[in-house]
C-alpha positions as a printed NumPy array, in Angstrom:
array([[  0.   ,   0.   ,   0.   ],
       [  1.199,   3.462,  -0.756],
       [  1.671,   6.083,   1.983],
       [ -1.297,   7.999,   0.524],
       [ -3.537,   4.914,   0.718],
       [ -2.426,   4.247,   4.303],
       [ -3.238,   7.817,   5.32 ],
       [ -6.598,   7.708,   3.592],
       [ -7.604,   4.431,   5.248],
       [ -6.357,   5.621,   8.653],
       [ -8.423,   8.793,   8.398],
       [-11.486,   6.778,   7.396],
       [-11.096,   4.315,  10.287],
       [-10.551,   7.096,  12.833],
       [-13.701,   8.845,  11.644],
       [-15.766,   5.649,  11.382],
       [-14.8  ,   4.393,  14.851],
       [-14.794,   7.894,  16.385],
       [-11.276,   7.632,  17.781],
       [ -7.864,   9.081,  17.075],
       [ -6.265,   5.995,  18.655],
       [ -5.853,   4.139,  15.361],
       [ -2.419,   3.818,  13.8  ],
       [ -1.353,   1.869,  10.759],
       [  2.075,   0.332,  10.309],
       [  3.457,  -1.003,   7.034],
       [  4.602,  -4.604,   6.768],
       [  7.38 ,  -6.127,   4.67 ],
       [  4.723,  -7.399,   2.254],
       [  2.962,  -4.747,   0.193],
       [ -0.535,  -6.228,   0.147],
       [ -1.322,  -5.491,   3.79 ],
       [ -0.629,  -3.31 ,   6.821],
       [ -1.039,  -3.747,  10.582],
       [ -3.835,  -1.782,  12.245],
       [ -3.405,  -0.767,  15.897],
       [ -5.886,   0.649,  18.356],
       [ -4.259,   2.469,  21.28 ],
       [ -0.918,   0.732,  20.552],
       [ -2.464,  -2.767,  20.614],
       [ -2.705,  -4.72 ,  17.387],
       [ -6.267,  -4.822,  16.151],
       [ -5.813,  -6.711,  12.896],
       [ -4.503,  -6.766,   9.367],
       [ -5.803,  -4.631,   6.539],
       [ -5.469,  -6.059,   3.031],
       [ -5.791,  -4.214,  -0.253],
       [ -7.406,  -5.678,  -3.35 ],
       [ -6.131,  -3.6  ,  -6.232],
       [ -6.151,  -6.061,  -9.109],
       [ -8.715,  -3.841, -10.82 ],
       [ -7.339,  -0.303, -10.568],
       [-10.844,   1.113, -11.08 ],
       [-12.31 ,  -0.916,  -8.206],
       [ -9.896,  -0.889,  -5.233],
       [-11.174,  -2.281,  -1.943],
       [ -9.777,  -2.908,   1.525],
       [-10.449,  -5.835,   3.861],
       [ -9.913,  -5.443,   7.616],
       [ -9.32 ,  -8.823,   9.272],
       [ -9.734,  -8.785,  13.057],
       [ -9.012, -11.957,  15.015],
       [-10.529, -12.316,  18.472],
       [ -9.061, -15.004,  20.704],
       [-11.321, -16.889,  23.102],
       [ -8.832, -16.197,  25.909],
       [ -9.369, -12.472,  25.363],
       [-13.126, -12.926,  25.703],
       [-12.666, -14.927,  28.91 ],
       [-10.442, -12.266,  30.497]])
């Protein structure tokens, strides 16, 4: 993902979730980034840009049972 795409998605997520606590960190692979909420990893965000006229993003959030039990 480009720096412009990362900024755009970050701004969208902050607005959508009504928080400024979201940060996005690039990964070594270019098809995804790490999404953090208040410095804790929230999930991975993937980009689907095979069709340059129809780009989409997929936020994958994993929730562990042990986190629910805590």
